[in-house]
VMD Tcl script that draws the C-alpha trace (Angstrom):
set ca {
  {60.94 -62.65 -66.43}
  {59.99 -59.05 -67.15}
  {57.22 -56.68 -66.19}
  {54.43 -55.59 -68.56}
  {56.19 -52.22 -68.96}
  {59.75 -52.92 -70.14}
  {62.40 -51.42 -67.91}
  {65.67 -49.97 -69.14}
  {69.05 -50.43 -67.55}
  {69.11 -46.74 -66.66}
  {66.04 -47.36 -64.49}
  {68.33 -49.15 -62.03}
  {70.84 -46.34 -61.75}
  {71.47 -44.19 -58.67}
  {74.08 -41.62 -57.68}
  {76.89 -43.19 -55.66}
  {79.43 -40.63 -54.37}
  {82.92 -42.05 -54.61}
  {83.72 -41.25 -50.98}
  {80.98 -43.67 -49.86}
  {82.68 -46.68 -51.49}
  {84.16 -48.49 -48.49}
  {87.90 -49.05 -48.79}
  {88.32 -51.25 -45.73}
  {86.10 -53.49 -43.59}
  {84.48 -52.38 -40.38}
  {86.10 -53.68 -37.21}
  {84.61 -55.64 -35.61}
  {82.68 -57.12 -38.49}
  {79.22 -56.65 -36.93}
  {79.76 -52.97 -36.05}
  {78.66 -51.79 -39.50}
  {75.37 -50.01 -40.12}
  {72.24 -51.98 -40.96}
  {69.37 -50.48 -42.95}
  {66.22 -52.50 -42.18}
  {63.51 -52.37 -44.83}
  {60.02 -53.76 -44.19}
  {58.35 -54.59 -47.50}
  {54.85 -54.57 -46.01}
  {54.92 -50.81 -45.30}
  {58.27 -49.65 -46.82}
  {59.35 -48.48 -43.37}
  {63.11 -47.97 -42.97}
  {65.01 -48.34 -39.70}
  {68.64 -47.46 -39.07}
  {70.44 -49.95 -36.85}
  {73.77 -51.77 -36.57}
  {74.42 -55.26 -37.87}
  {74.94 -56.62 -34.35}
  {71.21 -55.84 -33.76}
  {70.04 -58.20 -36.49}
  {68.81 -60.74 -33.95}
  {66.04 -58.28 -33.00}
  {64.41 -59.05 -36.36}
  {64.88 -62.83 -36.45}
  {62.60 -65.33 -34.75}
  {62.90 -68.88 -33.45}
  {62.33 -71.33 -36.34}
  {63.63 -68.80 -38.87}
  {66.31 -70.29 -41.12}
  {69.44 -68.33 -42.00}
  {71.02 -69.71 -45.20}
  {74.68 -68.86 -45.82}
  {77.04 -69.37 -48.76}
  {80.06 -71.28 -47.47}
  {82.22 -70.79 -50.58}
  {85.80 -69.65 -49.97}
  {87.63 -67.09 -52.11}
  {90.61 -68.37 -54.07}
  {93.86 -66.31 -54.14}
  {92.96 -65.80 -57.77}
  {95.01 -62.75 -58.84}
  {98.35 -63.76 -60.38}
  {101.15 -61.49 -61.57}
  {103.18 -62.94 -64.43}
  {105.17 -62.11 -67.53}
  {105.16 -63.18 -71.16}
  {107.63 -65.99 -71.71}
  {108.87 -64.40 -74.98}
  {109.08 -60.68 -74.20}
  {108.98 -60.46 -70.41}
  {106.04 -58.06 -70.55}
  {103.93 -57.88 -67.42}
  {100.62 -59.80 -67.48}
  {97.98 -59.97 -64.74}
  {95.70 -63.01 -64.74}
  {92.52 -63.37 -62.73}
  {91.22 -66.93 -62.28}
  {87.43 -67.12 -62.70}
  {86.32 -70.71 -63.15}
  {87.99 -74.11 -62.98}
  {86.95 -75.86 -66.20}
  {88.47 -79.20 -65.15}
  {87.55 -79.18 -61.45}
  {89.36 -81.83 -59.44}
  {92.36 -82.02 -61.78}
  {95.37 -80.52 -60.00}
  {98.20 -81.43 -62.42}
  {96.97 -79.85 -65.68}
  {94.03 -77.55 -64.86}
  {92.32 -75.32 -67.41}
  {90.77 -72.12 -66.11}
  {88.50 -69.44 -67.49}
  {90.40 -66.22 -66.80}
  {90.59 -62.51 -67.37}
  {93.97 -61.13 -68.42}
  {95.36 -57.65 -68.83}
  {96.57 -55.96 -70.85}
  {94.25 -58.06 -72.98}
  {95.74 -57.10 -76.36}
  {98.98 -58.81 -75.38}
  {97.31 -62.07 -74.37}
  {96.38 -63.87 -77.58}
  {95.90 -67.55 -78.32}
  {99.21 -69.36 -77.90}
  {100.67 -66.79 -75.49}
  {102.79 -68.42 -72.79}
  {102.88 -66.77 -69.36}
  {105.39 -67.37 -66.58}
  {104.50 -66.85 -62.91}
  {107.04 -66.94 -60.13}
  {110.72 -66.29 -59.75}
  {113.68 -67.29 -61.86}
  {114.44 -67.21 -65.57}
  {115.45 -70.88 -65.57}
  {112.43 -73.06 -66.43}
  {113.42 -75.50 -63.71}
  {112.96 -72.69 -61.19}
  {109.60 -71.54 -62.54}
  {106.78 -72.23 -60.14}
  {103.87 -71.92 -62.55}
  {103.33 -71.50 -66.29}
  {100.21 -70.93 -68.35}
  {99.35 -71.16 -72.03}
  {96.35 -69.41 -73.60}
  {94.47 -72.11 -75.51}
  {91.53 -69.98 -76.64}
  {90.16 -66.42 -76.54}
  {86.45 -65.81 -75.98}
  {84.03 -62.91 -75.69}
  {84.22 -60.14 -73.07}
  {87.95 -60.58 -72.56}
  {87.70 -64.21 -71.42}
  {90.77 -66.43 -71.90}
  {91.02 -70.18 -71.38}
  {94.46 -70.91 -69.94}
  {96.06 -74.30 -69.34}
  {98.38 -74.25 -66.31}
  {101.34 -76.37 -65.36}
  {103.08 -76.25 -61.98}
  {106.72 -77.23 -61.56}
  {105.84 -79.54 -58.70}
  {102.54 -80.69 -60.29}
  {100.57 -79.00 -57.49}
  {98.60 -76.13 -59.00}
  {96.81 -75.13 -55.80}
  {100.03 -75.03 -53.82}
  {101.51 -72.80 -56.54}
  {98.70 -70.28 -56.54}
  {98.85 -70.11 -52.75}
  {102.51 -69.16 -53.05}
  {101.96 -66.69 -55.87}
  {98.36 -65.46 -55.81}
  {96.54 -62.78 -53.85}
  {92.87 -62.38 -53.03}
  {91.03 -60.65 -55.88}
  {89.66 -57.56 -54.18}
  {87.31 -55.61 -56.46}
  {88.94 -52.81 -58.50}
  {87.02 -50.12 -56.59}
  {88.94 -51.10 -53.41}
  {92.28 -49.40 -53.86}
  {95.41 -50.01 -51.81}
  {93.90 -52.17 -49.06}
  {96.78 -53.60 -47.03}
  {94.84 -55.04 -44.08}
  {94.03 -58.56 -43.03}
  {93.16 -60.60 -46.12}
  {90.95 -62.88 -44.01}
  {88.52 -59.97 -43.66}
  {87.55 -60.75 -47.28}
  {86.50 -64.26 -46.21}
  {83.39 -65.12 -44.21}
  {83.95 -66.69 -40.78}
  {81.99 -69.75 -41.92}
  {83.78 -70.33 -45.24}
  {84.49 -73.99 -45.98}
  {87.86 -75.48 -46.82}
  {87.39 -75.70 -50.59}
  {88.30 -72.57 -52.56}
  {86.19 -71.93 -55.63}
  {85.17 -68.26 -55.78}
  {86.64 -65.27 -57.58}
  {84.87 -62.89 -55.19}
  {83.46 -63.04 -51.67}
  {79.77 -63.45 -50.85}
  {80.00 -60.07 -49.16}
  {76.72 -60.03 -47.20}
  {78.22 -62.72 -45.01}
  {81.31 -60.69 -44.12}
  {79.41 -58.97 -41.29}
  {78.87 -62.09 -39.19}
  {81.11 -62.97 -36.24}
  {81.22 -66.36 -34.52}
  {79.72 -64.73 -31.43}
  {76.79 -63.27 -33.37}
  {76.08 -66.60 -35.04}
  {76.16 -68.34 -31.65}
  {73.72 -65.78 -30.22}
  {71.31 -66.30 -33.11}
  {71.41 -70.07 -32.69}
  {70.85 -69.72 -28.94}
  {67.72 -67.71 -29.80}
  {66.45 -70.60 -31.91}
  {67.45 -69.36 -35.37}
  {68.66 -72.28 -37.50}
  {71.55 -72.06 -39.97}
  {71.99 -73.98 -43.23}
  {74.89 -73.93 -45.67}
  {74.82 -73.88 -49.45}
  {77.54 -73.20 -51.98}
  {77.60 -70.89 -54.95}
  {80.93 -70.12 -56.59}
  {80.93 -66.36 -57.14}
  {82.11 -65.03 -60.50}
  {82.97 -61.42 -61.23}
  {80.29 -61.09 -63.91}
  {77.68 -60.97 -61.14}
  {78.97 -57.55 -60.07}
  {79.48 -55.92 -63.45}
  {77.20 -53.07 -64.53}
  {74.91 -54.01 -67.40}
  {76.00 -52.30 -70.62}
  {72.94 -53.06 -72.77}
  {70.08 -50.54 -72.74}
  {67.61 -53.41 -72.38}
  {68.62 -55.43 -69.29}
  {66.87 -58.49 -70.73}
  {69.54 -58.54 -73.46}
  {72.37 -58.85 -70.94}
  {74.17 -62.20 -70.87}
  {74.92 -63.37 -67.35}
  {77.62 -65.99 -66.93}
  {76.97 -69.31 -65.25}
  {78.05 -70.06 -61.70}
  {78.11 -73.48 -60.03}
  {75.81 -73.98 -57.05}
  {75.09 -76.84 -54.66}
  {72.18 -77.08 -52.25}
  {72.88 -80.23 -50.20}
  {70.07 -82.40 -48.93}
  {70.62 -81.14 -45.37}
  {70.02 -77.55 -46.48}
  {67.02 -78.53 -48.60}
  {65.50 -80.33 -45.62}
  {66.14 -77.28 -43.42}
  {64.32 -75.01 -45.91}
  {61.33 -77.34 -46.07}
  {61.25 -77.76 -42.27}
  {61.36 -73.99 -41.69}
  {58.51 -73.45 -44.11}
  {56.43 -76.18 -42.47}
  {57.02 -74.65 -39.00}
  {56.00 -71.17 -40.13}
  {59.54 -69.84 -40.08}
  {61.11 -67.65 -42.71}
  {63.94 -68.55 -45.08}
  {66.44 -65.69 -44.85}
  {69.10 -65.61 -47.55}
  {72.47 -64.18 -46.55}
  {73.34 -62.50 -49.82}
  {72.23 -62.50 -53.41}
  {74.39 -65.57 -54.09}
  {72.22 -67.57 -51.69}
  {69.09 -66.21 -53.42}
  {70.46 -67.44 -56.72}
  {71.32 -70.86 -55.30}
  {67.98 -71.42 -53.54}
  {65.83 -70.11 -56.37}
  {67.82 -72.20 -58.87}
  {67.22 -75.27 -56.71}
  {63.52 -74.41 -56.47}
  {63.25 -74.26 -60.26}
  {64.88 -77.68 -60.58}
  {62.81 -79.31 -57.83}
  {59.29 -80.65 -58.01}
  {57.34 -79.28 -55.08}
  {59.52 -79.06 -51.96}
  {63.16 -78.11 -52.52}
  {65.44 -81.11 -52.99}
  {69.20 -81.48 -53.25}
  {70.51 -79.83 -56.40}
  {73.95 -79.11 -57.79}
  {74.53 -77.66 -61.24}
  {75.70 -74.61 -63.17}
  {73.10 -71.85 -63.05}
  {72.52 -68.91 -65.34}
  {69.44 -67.72 -63.44}
  {68.96 -64.01 -64.09}
  {66.45 -62.40 -61.74}
  {64.66 -59.31 -63.05}
  {61.48 -57.56 -61.83}
  {58.54 -59.85 -62.41}
  {60.38 -62.93 -61.11}
  {58.33 -65.19 -58.82}
  {60.34 -66.07 -55.71}
  {59.65 -69.60 -54.45}
  {62.32 -70.18 -51.79}
  {63.37 -66.90 -50.14}
  {61.29 -64.88 -47.66}
  {63.85 -62.28 -46.49}
  {67.27 -61.10 -47.54}
  {70.46 -59.77 -45.99}
  {72.52 -57.94 -48.59}
  {75.11 -55.23 -49.13}
  {74.59 -52.08 -51.22}
  {75.40 -52.85 -54.84}
  {76.95 -51.21 -57.90}
  {74.54 -48.99 -59.87}
  {72.90 -50.67 -62.89}
  {74.20 -54.10 -61.85}
  {72.30 -57.38 -62.04}
  {72.29 -57.36 -58.23}
  {70.36 -54.08 -58.03}
  {67.94 -55.64 -60.51}
  {67.59 -58.76 -58.35}
  {66.78 -56.87 -55.15}
  {64.43 -54.64 -57.13}
  {62.60 -57.82 -58.12}
  {62.42 -58.72 -54.42}
  {61.27 -55.35 -53.09}
  {60.13 -53.14 -55.96}
  {62.41 -50.91 -58.03}
  {61.15 -47.55 -56.80}
  {61.21 -48.72 -53.20}
  {64.79 -50.00 -53.36}
  {66.06 -46.86 -55.09}
  {64.37 -44.73 -52.42}
  {66.11 -46.80 -49.75}
  {69.46 -46.46 -51.53}
  {69.03 -42.70 -51.81}
  {68.33 -42.49 -48.08}
  {71.42 -44.60 -47.40}
  {73.47 -42.13 -49.46}
  {72.03 -39.21 -47.49}
  {72.82 -40.99 -44.21}
  {76.41 -41.63 -45.34}
  {76.20 -45.42 -45.38}
  {79.26 -47.25 -46.70}
  {78.68 -49.00 -50.02}
  {79.81 -52.12 -51.92}
  {81.94 -55.07 -50.78}
  {83.43 -53.72 -47.53}
  {80.40 -51.53 -46.86}
  {77.27 -51.62 -44.72}
  {74.29 -53.95 -45.01}
  {70.53 -54.12 -45.57}
  {67.96 -56.46 -44.07}
  {64.91 -56.73 -46.31}
  {61.94 -58.31 -44.56}
}
mol new
graphics top color blue
foreach p $ca { graphics top sphere $p radius 0.5 }
foreach p [lrange $ca 0 end-1] q [lrange $ca 1 end] { graphics top cylinder $p $q radius 0.2 }
display resetview
């Protein structure tokens, strides 16, 4: 949905100095800065994430995205020439099939990866020693490739765990620390995401326990994060941007928790924009109270959107001109969020995936 006065993509831009792009996570996780924004009066407070319990009340519901990041970056070579190819797994197109999976991928250098290209991953020139092979079966828009994989031992997931690495965003350069710091402490066992739901990276088990002791309830949903969510919008008119679909699941337990919190006068607090997308997608598919929903979603939230499920939001600071800046502008107001971002820049907050956080009430 759009406002009466059409907004341009440039209207969601802000100056982000390169030195403020966080290159490593804060240790401990909850020691990062927290910018608290009150939408009723636009007041800003500067705190630390470990203080977040000061703003949450008994009967509030914290909703987290339990998706786990796949070791989705694979280094391979062309079977015919030996040229280096990097493949990034984005979406499992035949979920649940481990022996002959087909994935939506990005590959670089893209000009070398045409339909029919065969890619070898793993050690050894002898095919019997090859751990994983892939064949490009189609080439789509925006650099997307559909690749059919075959593992030597017929166990694709075991192969990518031997060969793959976590797909840190390209603006994080040379990070050699603990890879688990790019997973949330509450991530489930199933790996589906090409990127972390980064707002959740700030929670520790101790902080979650303290919030529950206070009476704050916690519910889990799943949204498999794709890289398109984080890309800057290239079109001048943001309404012309095509946002890729991501799978989400709001289980009945989480739907019941949302409805119970609302009935008790509590707030539904989304931990991250991925949770906003999941809950608001479920709300659109439900009649009245939120019910269990699981489906691909292409929900694209722009200013003018009517929020039905989310009352407050915990989020990181996002890439300029991205769909995520547009989403939080819809939640708070564009001018207000840009003013808050500019203050965060002046106060030397750390930005993007490993950076600091906002609480928008």
